[in-house]
C-alpha positions, 0 to 999 in steps of 0.5 A, spaced: 500 500 500 502 506 498 502 512 502 504 517 497 496 518 495 495 521 502 500 527 501 505 530 498 510 529 503 515 523 504 516 518 509 523 517 512 527 513 517 533 516 521 537 515 527 541 521 530 547 518 534 548 521 541 553 521 547 551 516 552 554 521 557 548 526 555 542 521 553 543 516 559 540 522 563 533 522 563 532 530 564 537 530 557 532 525 554 526 530 555 530 536 553 533 534 547 526 530 545 522 537 546 527 540 542 526 536 536 519 535 537 518 542 537 522 543 531 517 538 527 511 541 530 513 548 528 515 546 521 509 542 520 513 536 519 510 529 522 513 525 527 510 518 526 514 514 531 520 515 535 524 512 541 530 515 545 535 511 548 542 512 551 545 512 545 541 515 540 534 518 537 530 514 532 525 517 528 520 515 522 518 522 520 514 525 514 516 531 511 516 535 504 523 537 505 527 532 508 534 536 507 530 542 511 528 537 517 536 535 517 539 541 517 534 545 522 534 538 527 542 538 526 543 545 528 538 545 534 542 538 537 549 541 536 547 547 540 544 543 545 550 538 545 555 545 546 551 547 552 551 540 555 559 539 553 560 545 558 557 542 564 559 535 563 567 533 563 567 527 560 564 530 553 571 534 552 574 532 546 568 528 544 565 530 537 558 533 537 552 529 535 552 526 528 545 528 525 542 523 520 547 517 521 542 513 517 537 516 513 532 512 509 526 514 505 520 509 506 517 507 499 511 503 502 506 503 508 509 496 509 516 499 510 513 505 515 510 499 519 516 495 519 520 501 522 515 504 526 515 497 530 522 496 530 523 503 533 518 501 538 521 495 540 528 498 541 528 498 548 526 491 549 532 489 545 537 493 548 534 490 555 532 497 558 525 494 559 521 487 558 515 490 555 514 495 550 509 499 554 514 500 560 518 504 556 517 512 557 521 515 551 517 512 545 511 514 541 509 507 543 505 510 549 501 515 544 499 509 540 497 505 546 493 511 549 497 511 555 500 518 554 499 523 549 506 525 546 502 531 542 507 532 537 506 525 534 501 524 528 499 517 529 494 517 523 499 514 518 501 508 522 494 507 524 491 507 517 496 501 515 491 497 520 484 500 519 481 507 518 477 505 524 481 508 530 479 503 535 480 497 530 487 500 528 489 501 535 488 493 537 491 491 531 497 495 532 498 493 539 497 485 536 502 487 531 508 489 536 507 483 540 
């Protein structure tokens, strides 16, 4: 199923690698996530899925101009890193965050679903939690209906399962098992 008829925007999977000295701190996860989600919201770019781990940030995003997304996000992340570097001695001499270490355009709804599920399963695979729903720093919370990360647009991923929101949510929860 193609998503292109839905919008002129393209869907991308990308990874922003970070420093464990920064992202292992829950407060920094929140600050950096707020910055990135704010950039997306301000520019009318959608975040379909995300997960923040101790070593990076993972996103499935929808935007018309991905280069603009990468540029604006990298600028904000580098600025955040510089502020952190002033207060964390272990960061001296470490290169800044690498924006879009991996960037891949997703050309089908099946690919979107695959990468959204992969992102949501990262905390379990990394050993942070035993169940996806126990990890706070993920858009899975919004899809499951337990927390509303208001910058997350669930429509694209949910429509993969059904146009009926409740049916889509049930199928999505089953898909993640």
